[in-house]
Structure formats: structure tokens, C-alpha cells
N, C-alpha and C positions, 0 to 999 in steps of 0.2 A: 767594452763592458762598463756599466755604470759604477761609479765610485760613491761610497757612502761615508760621510764624515759627520760625527756628532749626531747621527740619525738623519742627516739631510742627504738626499740623493743628488749628486751633481749631474746636471743634464749632459747627455752623451750623444745627442743627435749630430748628424753631419754639420749642421749650422753651429752648434755649440762647440764641436771639436775644432772647426775652422776658427772660431773666435778665440779659443784657447791658444791655438798655434800662432795666430796673428799677434796676440799679446806676448807670447814667448819670444817671438822674433824681434819685436820693436821695443820692448820694455825691459828694464833691469829687473833682477829678481825681487828687489824691494817692491816695485809696483805690481809685479805679477802676484806675489804672495798676498800683498795687501788687497788686491782686487778679488782674489778668491775668498779671502776672509770676509770681505764686504758681502759677497753673495751668501756665505754661510751664516754670518751673524745676522744679516737681514732676514734670512729665512727663519732662523731661530727666534728672532724678535717677532716675526709675523705669527709663528706658531704660539708663542707666549701671549700675544695680543688677540689671538683668535681670528686673524686675517691671513689671507694667502694670495700670492701673486702667481701669474703664469710663470712657472719655473724658468722656462727658456728666456722669456723677456727680461725677467729679473737678472738672470745670468748675464745676458748681453749688457744690460745696464751696468752691472757691477764690473764686468771685465773691461768695458770700454770707458768707465767714468773718468779715469786719469790719463787717457791717451793724449790729451793736450799737453801733458808734461813731457812727452817723449819727443826726441828730435825728429822723428818721422812725421808726426802729426802736429807739431808745435807751430803755431803762427805767431805773428807779433801785432796783429791788428784787431784782436778781439779776445774776450775772456777765454781762459783755457778750458773752462767747462763747455763752452760752445764749440770749440775745436772737437772735443770728444763727442758731444751730442750730435753734431753734424755727421761725423763719421759713422756713429752707431746707426743713425737713421738710414744713411746710404747703404750700409751693410745689410740691414734688415730688409730694405726694399729690394735689394739685389737678390735676396733669398725668397722673394714673393710674399713677405709679410704684409698684411693689410696696413695701409698708410695710417689709419687711426691707432693701430697698435704700435707701429713704429714711432708715432708721435708721443705716445706715453713714455717710451724709452728716452726719446729726445728730452722730454720735459724732466724726467727723473734725473738725468745727468746734468742738464742745465741748471737745475735748482739744488743740486746736492750740497752746495756750500751755503745755501740760504736757510737760515734757521726757521723752523716751525712751519712755514707755509706748505712745503711738500708733504708734511705729515697728515694734512687734511685732504690729500688727493688720492688717486687710485693707488692700490697696493704696489703696483709695478713702479710707481713714483716714490711712494712713502718709504718702502723698504730698502731702496738704495740709500736714502738718507739715514735710515735707522742703522744700516750696516756700517756706513761711513762714520757716523757719530760714535758708535760703540768702539770701532777699531782705532779711530784717531783721537777722540775726546774722552772715551770711557763712559759716555752716556748710555745708560741701560746695562752697565757692567754687571750689576747684581740681579738683573732681570732674567738672566740665564744662569745655569748651574756652573759650579766650578769645573765639573767634569766636561761639560760641553765646551767651555772655554779652553780647557786643556787639550781636548781632542782636536779642536780647530787649530790651535797653535802648534801642536805636534805635527799636523799635516802641512801647515804653512807658517813656518817660524817667523818671529819678529825680533831678530837681534838688533839692539840699539835703534829700534824703530822710531822712537820719538825724534831723535836727532837726525836720522837719515831722511825721514819724510819732510822735516823742515828744510833740509838741504835740497831735496827734490823740488819742493815748492819754490824755493828761492831761485834755483837754476831755471825752472820753467817759466818764471814770471819776471826775471830781471830785465829782459829785453822789451817788456810791455808793461811797465809799472802803472801807466795810466789806466789799464784795464782793471786795476784793483780798487778803483774809486768806488766807495759805497759798499764794499764787501769785505769779508773777514780776512782775505789774503793781504790786505794793506797792512795788517798786523805783522805778517811774516816779513815783508820788505822793510818795515820800520825797524825791526830787530836786526836784519841781516844784510841789507843793501845800503852801503855807505852813500850818504847824500840824498837818500830818498826823502821826499816831502809828501805827506798825505794831501790828497785833495780835500778841500773843505766845502761842504755842501752850502754852508751859509755864504761863503764868498762866491760860489758859483751863482747863487741867486743875486747877490749884490752886484756882480759884474756882468750880469746878463745884459743884452742889448736894449732891453726895455728902458724907455727914457725916464720913468718916474724914480 
């Protein structure tokens, strides 16, 4: 039976239920509740902005977006966003979703930590970022009502979320610090990973193999 939170109906198809159970199995409560809030906040922001995404595709994007932080799906050779995006696309294709639609979800997850660009793309892409930005950064906090926020947090609590999500980022990235070059997660490691040194875009250019 479908669940409604803050006026948003949570998808309850077999595919959505499987995604929910997958995340419950591999992710700590922190990531599970965060991911559900991302769907709800993204949906609420879409309604407020007058745009809407396919609910199931948005749900998969939200539920899978941090899979790359989990031990099961964490790799060390690429960005954690790509870990998650690859798994989401595989999951959708295995359920017969059109490749072009699966690619939207891939893109939404892959870009969810890239400021501004995804907001100019399809709603299935933009609203994942909107949901992440609201839950993690507080962007758009006042664009939804106090009651909507309260309803979402009552269903999916966020105790000590700020500190816990920073710890989850640190643990998910500490074995692949080079993948944070040029993205916001370098800030996390600069704060919490002793000995971490940021990559420097200027020095990459200067040290390139070009002879001039």
C-alpha cells in the first residue's frame, strides 16, 4: 500500500519496493533516511517550482544516489557518485526500463554533487540535486513549509545528521582521495583526513607533458 508523507506519495511498485529493500540491506539508517528525504524534498521542490519528474525514476535516483558510500558498492578507482550511478542504471535496465530513461537517472546521480548544472536538466536529474541540496546544505529550506519539513523529518529522522553525514563522506572517500579532485568532496577530506593534500588544477596544467 502506498505511503504518503507531506502530501507526496512514495512509489510502491515492485521495482520501487525492491530498491527500498536493497538500500535497507546495504546502507546504515543514516543513508536510508537521508535518501528517502531526498526523494520527498526533491518532490516537494518540484511541486513548488511547477515541475514534475517521473516519480519512480526520481525515487530510484534518490534511493541509489549514495550507494557509493556503502561497503557493498564502494569502489576505490572512481568517484562515489559514479559507483551509485552505474548501479542504478544496471538496476533499471534489469527491470526493463528504457535505456534513455535509465540514463537520466545515471546522470542525476552522477551530477548530484555538481552545483547548478543539473538544475538546468530534466526534472529526474534536477530534482535529485534539489533534494540533496535541501537535506544536506539547507538550500531551498524556506521554499517549502514548516509543516512539510516537519512531516518529512517525523517519518525519516535526522539525529545529529550534519556530523554523521560528514563522517559517512569521510569513510566513503578516504581510500580514494584522488577522486575528489575538482569537486566539493575535497573539502570533506581537507577537514577530516589527516595528511590529505588537495589537487591543484593550476599545477596539473603546469605539470602536463606538453613541452611549452
